[in-house]
TORLUMKE-187462 format. One record per atom (N, C-alpha, C): atom name; y negated, z, x negated; chain; residue in three letters; residue number from 1. Coordinates in Angstrom, 2 decimals. Layout:
N
+--------+---------+---------+---------+------+-------+------+
: vexlum :      c2 :      c3 :      c1 : tigu : lumdo : bake :
+--------+---------+---------+---------+------+-------+------+
:     CA :       Y :       Z :       X :    A :   ALA :  NUM :
...
+--------+---------+---------+---------+------+-------+------+
//
This chain:
93
+--------+---------+---------+---------+------+-------+------+
: vexlum :      c2 :      c3 :      c1 : tigu : lumdo : bake :
+--------+---------+---------+---------+------+-------+------+
:      N : -112.49 :  113.91 :  157.49 :    A :   MET :    1 :
:     CA : -111.54 :  112.94 :  156.99 :    A :   MET :    1 :
:      C : -111.28 :  113.23 :  155.53 :    A :   MET :    1 :
:      N : -110.09 :  112.86 :  155.13 :    A :   TYR :    2 :
:     CA : -109.74 :  112.98 :  153.73 :    A :   TYR :    2 :
:      C : -108.64 :  111.97 :  153.41 :    A :   TYR :    2 :
:      N : -108.37 :  111.79 :  152.13 :    A :   ILE :    3 :
:     CA : -107.35 :  110.86 :  151.67 :    A :   ILE :    3 :
:      C : -106.20 :  111.68 :  151.11 :    A :   ILE :    3 :
:      N : -104.99 :  111.30 :  151.48 :    A :   ARG :    4 :
:     CA : -103.81 :  112.03 :  151.02 :    A :   ARG :    4 :
:      C : -102.85 :  111.05 :  150.37 :    A :   ARG :    4 :
:      N : -102.24 :  111.48 :  149.26 :    A :   ALA :    5 :
:     CA : -101.21 :  110.71 :  148.57 :    A :   ALA :    5 :
:      C :  -99.85 :  111.22 :  149.02 :    A :   ALA :    5 :
:      N :  -98.96 :  110.30 :  149.40 :    A :   VAL :    6 :
:     CA :  -97.63 :  110.66 :  149.87 :    A :   VAL :    6 :
:      C :  -96.60 :  109.93 :  149.00 :    A :   VAL :    6 :
:      N :  -95.72 :  110.70 :  148.37 :    A :   ASP :    7 :
:     CA :  -94.66 :  110.10 :  147.56 :    A :   ASP :    7 :
:      C :  -93.44 :  109.85 :  148.42 :    A :   ASP :    7 :
:      N :  -92.84 :  108.67 :  148.25 :    A :   THR :    8 :
:     CA :  -91.64 :  108.28 :  148.98 :    A :   THR :    8 :
:      C :  -90.58 :  107.91 :  147.96 :    A :   THR :    8 :
:      N :  -89.39 :  108.47 :  148.10 :    A :   LYS :    9 :
:     CA :  -88.31 :  108.19 :  147.17 :    A :   LYS :    9 :
:      C :  -87.28 :  107.29 :  147.86 :    A :   LYS :    9 :
:      N :  -86.84 :  106.25 :  147.14 :    A :   THR :   10 :
:     CA :  -85.84 :  105.34 :  147.69 :    A :   THR :   10 :
:      C :  -84.44 :  105.83 :  147.33 :    A :   THR :   10 :
:      N :  -83.43 :  105.16 :  147.87 :    A :   LYS :   11 :
:     CA :  -82.05 :  105.54 :  147.56 :    A :   LYS :   11 :
:      C :  -81.72 :  105.38 :  146.09 :    A :   LYS :   11 :
:      N :  -82.38 :  104.42 :  145.45 :    A :   THR :   12 :
:     CA :  -82.13 :  104.19 :  144.03 :    A :   THR :   12 :
:      C :  -82.82 :  105.22 :  143.14 :    A :   THR :   12 :
:      N :  -83.65 :  106.05 :  143.73 :    A :   GLY :   13 :
:     CA :  -84.33 :  107.09 :  142.96 :    A :   GLY :   13 :
:      C :  -85.73 :  106.72 :  142.53 :    A :   GLY :   13 :
:      N :  -86.17 :  105.50 :  142.84 :    A :   LYS :   14 :
:     CA :  -87.51 :  105.08 :  142.48 :    A :   LYS :   14 :
:      C :  -88.51 :  105.72 :  143.44 :    A :   LYS :   14 :
:      N :  -89.64 :  106.17 :  142.91 :    A :   THR :   15 :
:     CA :  -90.66 :  106.83 :  143.72 :    A :   THR :   15 :
:      C :  -91.86 :  105.92 :  143.89 :    A :   THR :   15 :
:      N :  -92.32 :  105.81 :  145.13 :    A :   TYR :   16 :
:     CA :  -93.52 :  105.05 :  145.45 :    A :   TYR :   16 :
:      C :  -94.56 :  106.00 :  146.01 :    A :   TYR :   16 :
:      N :  -95.82 :  105.69 :  145.78 :    A :   THR :   17 :
:     CA :  -96.90 :  106.49 :  146.33 :    A :   THR :   17 :
:      C :  -97.70 :  105.63 :  147.28 :    A :   THR :   17 :
:      N :  -97.91 :  106.16 :  148.51 :    A :   LYS :   18 :
:     CA :  -98.80 :  105.48 :  149.44 :    A :   LYS :   18 :
:      C :  -99.95 :  106.42 :  149.74 :    A :   LYS :   18 :
:      N : -101.07 :  105.85 :  150.12 :    A :   TYR :   19 :
:     CA : -102.28 :  106.62 :  150.36 :    A :   TYR :   19 :
:      C : -102.67 :  106.46 :  151.82 :    A :   TYR :   19 :
:      N : -103.09 :  107.56 :  152.43 :    A :   GLN :   20 :
:     CA : -103.42 :  107.54 :  153.84 :    A :   GLN :   20 :
:      C : -104.79 :  108.16 :  154.06 :    A :   GLN :   20 :
:      N : -105.55 :  107.55 :  154.96 :    A :   LEU :   21 :
:     CA : -106.81 :  108.11 :  155.40 :    A :   LEU :   21 :
:      C : -106.48 :  108.97 :  156.62 :    A :   LEU :   21 :
:      N : -106.78 :  110.25 :  156.52 :    A :   ILE :   22 :
:     CA : -106.38 :  111.24 :  157.52 :    A :   ILE :   22 :
:      C : -107.60 :  111.83 :  158.23 :    A :   ILE :   22 :
:      N : -107.46 :  112.01 :  159.54 :    A :   GLU :   23 :
:     CA : -108.49 :  112.68 :  160.32 :    A :   GLU :   23 :
:      C : -107.92 :  114.00 :  160.82 :    A :   GLU :   23 :
:      N : -108.68 :  115.07 :  160.67 :    A :   SER :   24 :
:     CA : -108.28 :  116.37 :  161.21 :    A :   SER :   24 :
:      C : -108.95 :  116.57 :  162.55 :    A :   SER :   24 :
:      N : -108.23 :  117.16 :  163.49 :    A :   TYR :   25 :
:     CA : -108.79 :  117.44 :  164.81 :    A :   TYR :   25 :
:      C : -108.12 :  118.67 :  165.39 :    A :   TYR :   25 :
:      N : -108.71 :  119.22 :  166.42 :    A :   ARG :   26 :
:     CA : -108.14 :  120.39 :  167.09 :    A :   ARG :   26 :
:      C : -107.52 :  119.96 :  168.40 :    A :   ARG :   26 :
:      N : -106.35 :  120.51 :  168.67 :    A :   SER :   27 :
:     CA : -105.68 :  120.28 :  169.95 :    A :   SER :   27 :
:      C : -105.41 :  121.64 :  170.60 :    A :   SER :   27 :
:      N : -104.78 :  121.61 :  171.77 :    A :   GLU :   28 :
:     CA : -104.45 :  122.87 :  172.43 :    A :   GLU :   28 :
:      C : -103.44 :  123.68 :  171.62 :    A :   GLU :   28 :
:      N : -102.64 :  122.98 :  170.82 :    A :   LYS :   29 :
:     CA : -101.63 :  123.64 :  170.00 :    A :   LYS :   29 :
:      C : -102.15 :  124.06 :  168.63 :    A :   LYS :   29 :
:      N : -103.42 :  123.80 :  168.36 :    A :   GLY :   30 :
:     CA : -103.99 :  124.17 :  167.08 :    A :   GLY :   30 :
:      C : -104.43 :  122.96 :  166.29 :    A :   GLY :   30 :
:      N : -104.81 :  123.16 :  165.02 :    A :   PRO :   31 :
:     CA : -105.28 :  122.05 :  164.21 :    A :   PRO :   31 :
:      C : -104.17 :  121.04 :  163.93 :    A :   PRO :   31 :
:      N : -104.54 :  119.78 :  163.95 :    A :   ARG :   32 :
:     CA : -103.59 :  118.69 :  163.69 :    A :   ARG :   32 :
:      C : -104.26 :  117.65 :  162.80 :    A :   ARG :   32 :
:      N : -103.44 :  116.78 :  162.23 :    A :   GLN :   33 :
:     CA : -103.93 :  115.66 :  161.46 :    A :   GLN :   33 :
:      C : -103.31 :  114.39 :  162.02 :    A :   GLN :   33 :
:      N : -104.07 :  113.29 :  161.95 :    A :   ARG :   34 :
:     CA : -103.51 :  112.00 :  162.34 :    A :   ARG :   34 :
:      C : -103.90 :  110.97 :  161.29 :    A :   ARG :   34 :
:      N : -102.99 :  110.03 :  161.09 :    A :   ILE :   35 :
:     CA : -103.21 :  108.96 :  160.13 :    A :   ILE :   35 :
:      C : -104.11 :  107.93 :  160.78 :    A :   ILE :   35 :
:      N : -105.23 :  107.66 :  160.16 :    A :   ILE :   36 :
:     CA : -106.15 :  106.64 :  160.65 :    A :   ILE :   36 :
:      C : -105.75 :  105.29 :  160.09 :    A :   ILE :   36 :
:      N : -105.42 :  105.26 :  158.79 :    A :   LEU :   37 :
:     CA : -105.12 :  104.00 :  158.12 :    A :   LEU :   37 :
:      C : -104.31 :  104.28 :  156.87 :    A :   LEU :   37 :
:      N : -103.33 :  103.43 :  156.61 :    A :   THR :   38 :
:     CA : -102.60 :  103.50 :  155.34 :    A :   THR :   38 :
:      C : -103.29 :  102.55 :  154.37 :    A :   THR :   38 :
:      N : -103.62 :  103.07 :  153.20 :    A :   LEU :   39 :
:     CA : -104.37 :  102.29 :  152.22 :    A :   LEU :   39 :
:      C : -103.42 :  101.62 :  151.25 :    A :   LEU :   39 :
:      N : -103.57 :  100.32 :  151.08 :    A :   THR :   40 :
:     CA : -102.75 :   99.57 :  150.12 :    A :   THR :   40 :
:      C : -103.64 :   99.15 :  148.96 :    A :   THR :   40 :
:      N : -103.04 :   98.89 :  147.84 :    A :   ASP :   41 :
:     CA : -103.77 :   98.51 :  146.63 :    A :   ASP :   41 :
:      C : -104.92 :   99.48 :  146.36 :    A :   ASP :   41 :
:      N : -104.58 :  100.74 :  146.36 :    A :   PHE :   42 :
:     CA : -105.58 :  101.80 :  146.22 :    A :   PHE :   42 :
:      C : -105.47 :  102.40 :  144.83 :    A :   PHE :   42 :
:      N : -106.47 :  102.15 :  144.00 :    A :   ASP :   43 :
:     CA : -106.45 :  102.69 :  142.64 :    A :   ASP :   43 :
:      C : -107.76 :  103.39 :  142.28 :    A :   ASP :   43 :
:      N : -108.44 :  103.92 :  143.28 :    A :   LEU :   44 :
:     CA : -109.68 :  104.65 :  143.06 :    A :   LEU :   44 :
:      C : -109.37 :  105.99 :  142.41 :    A :   LEU :   44 :
:      N : -110.21 :  106.40 :  141.47 :    A :   ASP :   45 :
:     CA : -110.01 :  107.69 :  140.80 :    A :   ASP :   45 :
:      C : -110.07 :  108.83 :  141.81 :    A :   ASP :   45 :
:      N : -109.20 :  109.82 :  141.64 :    A :   LYS :   46 :
:     CA : -109.08 :  110.92 :  142.59 :    A :   LYS :   46 :
:      C : -110.39 :  111.69 :  142.81 :    A :   LYS :   46 :
:      N : -111.23 :  111.91 :  141.80 :    A :   PRO :   47 :
:     CA : -112.48 :  112.62 :  142.07 :    A :   PRO :   47 :
:      C : -113.42 :  111.89 :  143.05 :    A :   PRO :   47 :
:      N : -113.21 :  110.59 :  143.25 :    A :   LEU :   48 :
:     CA : -114.06 :  109.82 :  144.17 :    A :   LEU :   48 :
:      C : -113.51 :  109.75 :  145.59 :    A :   LEU :   48 :
:      N : -112.32 :  110.28 :  145.83 :    A :   TRP :   49 :
:     CA : -111.71 :  110.24 :  147.16 :    A :   TRP :   49 :
:      C : -112.57 :  110.93 :  148.22 :    A :   TRP :   49 :
:      N : -113.12 :  112.12 :  147.96 :    A :   PRO :   50 :
:     CA : -113.95 :  112.76 :  148.99 :    A :   PRO :   50 :
:      C : -115.19 :  111.94 :  149.34 :    A :   PRO :   50 :
:      N : -115.79 :  111.30 :  148.35 :    A :   ALA :   51 :
:     CA : -116.98 :  110.47 :  148.61 :    A :   ALA :   51 :
:      C : -116.60 :  109.28 :  149.49 :    A :   ALA :   51 :
:      N : -115.46 :  108.68 :  149.25 :    A :   LEU :   52 :
:     CA : -115.00 :  107.56 :  150.06 :    A :   LEU :   52 :
:      C : -114.71 :  108.01 :  151.49 :    A :   LEU :   52 :
:      N : -114.01 :  109.12 :  151.65 :    A :   ALA :   53 :
:     CA : -113.68 :  109.63 :  152.98 :    A :   ALA :   53 :
:      C : -114.96 :  109.97 :  153.75 :    A :   ALA :   53 :
:      N : -115.93 :  110.56 :  153.07 :    A :   ARG :   54 :
:     CA : -117.20 :  110.89 :  153.72 :    A :   ARG :   54 :
:      C : -117.95 :  109.63 :  154.14 :    A :   ARG :   54 :
:      N : -117.95 :  108.61 :  153.28 :    A :   ALA :   55 :
:     CA : -118.63 :  107.36 :  153.60 :    A :   ALA :   55 :
:      C : -117.98 :  106.66 :  154.79 :    A :   ALA :   55 :
:      N : -116.65 :  106.67 :  154.86 :    A :   VAL :   56 :
:     CA : -115.94 :  106.06 :  155.99 :    A :   VAL :   56 :
:      C : -116.28 :  106.81 :  157.27 :    A :   VAL :   56 :
:      N : -116.24 :  108.12 :  157.22 :    A :   SER :   57 :
:     CA : -116.53 :  108.94 :  158.39 :    A :   SER :   57 :
:      C : -117.95 :  108.69 :  158.89 :    A :   SER :   57 :
:      N : -118.90 :  108.61 :  157.97 :    A :   GLU :   58 :
:     CA : -120.29 :  108.37 :  158.35 :    A :   GLU :   58 :
:      C : -120.45 :  106.98 :  158.98 :    A :   GLU :   58 :
:      N : -119.85 :  105.97 :  158.36 :    A :   ARG :   59 :
:     CA : -119.97 :  104.61 :  158.89 :    A :   ARG :   59 :
:      C : -119.35 :  104.49 :  160.28 :    A :   ARG :   59 :
:      N : -118.16 :  105.06 :  160.48 :    A :   LEU :   60 :
:     CA : -117.50 :  104.96 :  161.77 :    A :   LEU :   60 :
:      C : -118.21 :  105.79 :  162.83 :    A :   LEU :   60 :
:      N : -118.87 :  106.85 :  162.40 :    A :   GLY :   61 :
:     CA : -119.60 :  107.69 :  163.33 :    A :   GLY :   61 :
:      C : -121.01 :  107.19 :  163.62 :    A :   GLY :   61 :
:      N : -121.43 :  106.14 :  162.92 :    A :   GLY :   62 :
:     CA : -122.76 :  105.58 :  163.13 :    A :   GLY :   62 :
:      C : -123.87 :  106.39 :  162.50 :    A :   GLY :   62 :
:      N : -123.54 :  107.16 :  161.47 :    A :   VAL :   63 :
:     CA : -124.52 :  108.01 :  160.81 :    A :   VAL :   63 :
:      C : -125.05 :  107.29 :  159.57 :    A :   VAL :   63 :
:      N : -126.36 :  107.29 :  159.41 :    A :   GLU :   64 :
:     CA : -126.98 :  106.73 :  158.22 :    A :   GLU :   64 :
:      C : -127.08 :  107.83 :  157.17 :    A :   GLU :   64 :
:      N : -126.50 :  107.59 :  156.01 :    A :   SER :   65 :
:     CA : -126.56 :  108.57 :  154.94 :    A :   SER :   65 :
:      C : -127.86 :  108.43 :  154.17 :    A :   SER :   65 :
:      N : -128.43 :  109.54 :  153.75 :    A :   ILE :   66 :
:     CA : -129.65 :  109.48 :  152.94 :    A :   ILE :   66 :
:      C : -129.31 :  109.29 :  151.47 :    A :   ILE :   66 :
:      N : -128.04 :  109.43 :  151.13 :    A :   PHE :   67 :
:     CA : -127.61 :  109.27 :  149.75 :    A :   PHE :   67 :
:      C : -127.04 :  107.88 :  149.54 :    A :   PHE :   67 :
:      N : -127.30 :  107.31 :  148.39 :    A :   ALA :   68 :
:     CA : -126.75 :  105.99 :  148.07 :    A :   ALA :   68 :
:      C : -125.25 :  106.13 :  147.79 :    A :   ALA :   68 :
:      N : -124.48 :  105.15 :  148.26 :    A :   GLU :   69 :
:     CA : -123.04 :  105.18 :  148.01 :    A :   GLU :   69 :
:      C : -122.78 :  104.77 :  146.56 :    A :   GLU :   69 :
:      N : -121.79 :  105.39 :  145.98 :    A :   ASP :   70 :
:     CA : -121.38 :  105.07 :  144.62 :    A :   ASP :   70 :
:      C : -120.88 :  103.62 :  144.58 :    A :   ASP :   70 :
:      N : -121.30 :  102.87 :  143.59 :    A :   GLU :   71 :
:     CA : -120.89 :  101.47 :  143.47 :    A :   GLU :   71 :
:      C : -119.39 :  101.32 :  143.32 :    A :   GLU :   71 :
:      N : -118.71 :  102.32 :  142.77 :    A :   ARG :   72 :
:     CA : -117.26 :  102.26 :  142.61 :    A :   ARG :   72 :
:      C : -116.55 :  102.44 :  143.95 :    A :   ARG :   72 :
:      N : -117.22 :  103.06 :  144.91 :    A :   VAL :   73 :
:     CA : -116.63 :  103.34 :  146.22 :    A :   VAL :   73 :
:      C : -116.84 :  102.19 :  147.20 :    A :   VAL :   73 :
:      N : -117.93 :  101.43 :  147.04 :    A :   LYS :   74 :
:     CA : -118.30 :  100.39 :  148.00 :    A :   LYS :   74 :
:      C : -117.19 :   99.37 :  148.30 :    A :   LYS :   74 :
:      N : -116.50 :   98.80 :  147.29 :    A :   PRO :   75 :
:     CA : -115.46 :   97.81 :  147.62 :    A :   PRO :   75 :
:      C : -114.33 :   98.41 :  148.46 :    A :   PRO :   75 :
:      N : -113.97 :   99.65 :  148.20 :    A :   TYR :   76 :
:     CA : -112.92 :  100.32 :  148.97 :    A :   TYR :   76 :
:      C : -113.40 :  100.61 :  150.39 :    A :   TYR :   76 :
:      N : -114.67 :  101.01 :  150.51 :    A :   LEU :   77 :
:     CA : -115.25 :  101.28 :  151.82 :    A :   LEU :   77 :
:      C : -115.23 :  100.03 :  152.68 :    A :   LEU :   77 :
:      N : -115.65 :   98.91 :  152.13 :    A :   GLU :   78 :
:     CA : -115.68 :   97.65 :  152.90 :    A :   GLU :   78 :
:      C : -114.26 :   97.22 :  153.28 :    A :   GLU :   78 :
:      N : -113.30 :   97.39 :  152.38 :    A :   ALA :   79 :
:     CA : -111.91 :   97.02 :  152.69 :    A :   ALA :   79 :
:      C : -111.33 :   97.91 :  153.78 :    A :   ALA :   79 :
:      N : -111.64 :   99.20 :  153.74 :    A :   ILE :   80 :
:     CA : -111.15 :  100.12 :  154.76 :    A :   ILE :   80 :
:      C : -111.76 :   99.78 :  156.12 :    A :   ILE :   80 :
:      N : -113.05 :   99.52 :  156.15 :    A :   LEU :   81 :
:     CA : -113.71 :   99.19 :  157.41 :    A :   LEU :   81 :
:      C : -113.19 :   97.88 :  157.98 :    A :   LEU :   81 :
:      N : -112.90 :   96.92 :  157.12 :    A :   ALA :   82 :
:     CA : -112.33 :   95.65 :  157.58 :    A :   ALA :   82 :
:      C : -110.92 :   95.87 :  158.12 :    A :   ALA :   82 :
:      N : -110.12 :   96.67 :  157.45 :    A :   GLY :   83 :
:     CA : -108.77 :   96.97 :  157.92 :    A :   GLY :   83 :
:      C : -108.77 :   97.80 :  159.18 :    A :   GLY :   83 :
:      N : -109.75 :   98.69 :  159.30 :    A :   TYR :   84 :
:     CA : -109.84 :   99.54 :  160.49 :    A :   TYR :   84 :
:      C : -110.19 :   98.72 :  161.71 :    A :   TYR :   84 :
:      N : -111.12 :   97.78 :  161.57 :    A :   SER :   85 :
:     CA : -111.54 :   97.00 :  162.73 :    A :   SER :   85 :
:      C : -110.47 :   96.01 :  163.17 :    A :   SER :   85 :
:      N : -109.54 :   95.66 :  162.28 :    A :   CYS :   86 :
:     CA : -108.48 :   94.72 :  162.63 :    A :   CYS :   86 :
:      C : -107.25 :   95.43 :  163.17 :    A :   CYS :   86 :
:      N : -107.17 :   96.72 :  163.01 :    A :   SER :   87 :
:     CA : -105.98 :   97.46 :  163.41 :    A :   SER :   87 :
:      C : -106.04 :   97.84 :  164.89 :    A :   SER :   87 :
:      N : -105.13 :   97.29 :  165.72 :    A :   PRO :   88 :
:     CA : -105.19 :   97.58 :  167.15 :    A :   PRO :   88 :
:      C : -104.83 :   99.02 :  167.50 :    A :   PRO :   88 :
:      N : -103.99 :   99.67 :  166.69 :    A :   GLU :   89 :
:     CA : -103.59 :  101.03 :  167.03 :    A :   GLU :   89 :
:      C : -104.54 :  102.08 :  166.47 :    A :   GLU :   89 :
:      N : -105.51 :  101.66 :  165.66 :    A :   ALA :   90 :
:     CA : -106.44 :  102.62 :  165.08 :    A :   ALA :   90 :
:      C : -107.45 :  103.08 :  166.12 :    A :   ALA :   90 :
:      N : -107.58 :  104.38 :  166.22 :    A :   THR :   91 :
:     CA : -108.59 :  104.95 :  167.11 :    A :   THR :   91 :
:      C : -109.34 :  106.00 :  166.34 :    A :   THR :   91 :
:      N : -110.59 :  106.12 :  166.61 :    A :   PHE :   92 :
:     CA : -111.42 :  107.12 :  165.93 :    A :   PHE :   92 :
:      C : -112.14 :  107.91 :  166.99 :    A :   PHE :   92 :
:      N : -111.95 :  109.20 :  166.98 :    A :   LEU :   93 :
:     CA : -112.60 :  110.06 :  167.96 :    A :   LEU :   93 :
:      C : -113.62 :  110.93 :  167.28 :    A :   LEU :   93 :
+--------+---------+---------+---------+------+-------+------+
//
């Protein structure tokens, strides 16, 4: 899993950035990515994105990490897990 920033430009020329939690997987046609969740109100520093993605992947996979989670990542992790469990179209394989 990883987090990706996607810029969207409107007709007026204003640019918005949305953040997506992405899962990579292999299919018969080759490697693919799917959006697990779109993140709103996301202002976590970019160097912490991999730690957040790893923590989400571990939690959803039922893996106990031997490393303590960064305190700056915890609020985002809890919000993502709450949003994931409420999302009916979200699937994790």
